[in-house]
N, C-alpha and C positions, 0 to 999 in steps of 0.2 A: 504494500500500500504506500502511495506517495503522499507526502504532506504538501498541501498547496500553500504557497506564499501569497501575501496580499498582492494586488495588482502592481506591476512594475511599469512606470511611465515610459512609453516609447516615443511618442510625440504628442502633439496637441490633441489628437483625436483617437489614438489607439492605445489599448492596454492589453496585456497578456497575463495569464497566470501560469506559473511554471512549477512542476514538481521538482523535488530535490535530486535531479539526475546527475548533478556534479558534486554531490556530497563528498567531502574529504579530498577533492582534487584541487590542485594548485595550477594556476595559469600565469605564464609569463608572456607578455606581448613583446614581440621582436619585430623591428623594422618599422616601416611607414604605415601609419593608420591615420585616417582623418580624425582629428581630435573628438568631434562630437560623436562620430560613429564608434570610436573606441570606447567612449563613455557609455554608450548604449549597450554594447556587448559586455562591458564590465558589469553593468547593472544586472543584466540577464544572468551572467555567470554567478554572481553573488546571490541573486534571488534563487538560483538553482542549487545553492549550497556550496559553490566553489569559493576559493580564496584567490585573490589577485596578488601576485608577487611584484614588488616594485624594484627588486634587484635581481640580477641574473642568478639562476641557481648555480651552485658550485659543484664541481666534480665530487662524487661520492656522497652527496647529500641524500640520495635516494635510498641508500641501504641496499638490501637485496631485493630485486624485483622478481626473482624466480619463483617466490612463494605467492606472489600477487599477480593475478591475471589482468588487473586494471592498474596501470601505472598512475601514481598519484600526482605527477607533474606533467603538464603539457606546455610546450613552447608553441605559441600561436603566431602565425604569419598571415598577412593580409593578401587577399586576391583582388582587392579593390585598387583601381588605378586612379591617380590624380586626374582632375579634369583636363589639364593641359599637357598630358603625357603624349609623347610621340607614339602613335599606334605601331610603328615598325619596331619599337623597342619593348613592346608589351611582353612578349615571350621571354626575352632576356631578363627583364626585371622580375617577372614572376618566378622564373627558374632560379635566379639568384636569391630571392627571398626564401624560397623553399630550401635550397641547399644550405643557406646560412642557418636556418632554423633546425634542419636535420643535423648539422655539424654540432650545434650547441646541445641539442637533445642527445646525441650520441655520446658526447663527452660528459654528460651529467646523468645519464640513465633515464632521461625523460622521453617523451614522444612528441614529434612535431605534428601539428595539426593546423589546418587553415581556418579562417573565420567561417568559411562555408561549412566545414564539418560541425562547428559549434551550432550554427543556425539550423542545419539539418537535424542535429541531435535534439534541439529544442522543439522543432516542428514535429518530430516523431515521438517526443516525450521519452526517448531512450537513447543511450549512446549508440552512435552509428559505427560501422566498421571503419577501422583505420586503414584498411587496404585501399589502394588507389586504383 
């Protein structure tokens, strides 16, 4: 059974209620996020039971992950592009964001996820597969 949190403000007209699907998980935002968009995602993660890390996780902070099928720390990168981004550089930018997040995740025992994974997990009310 999920506990429902009070409504989380999304914008002037929309509200959502979200179960604790991120209970016990920690999230570190890496790379470029539009500040207001980042704030909305942070609010959703906290409402879902997650914790936002304001400093990079350090190597070995995870402990042993072999006993736990759900890693408690996620390194999140954005798939959103700035408005004035050169379309020809989109793939290069997205690949760089993903590889940077994966490198940090690998060195700390965390998992790299995109903002899309978080939103899809919220929409489904359960964690989505990390396979791409």
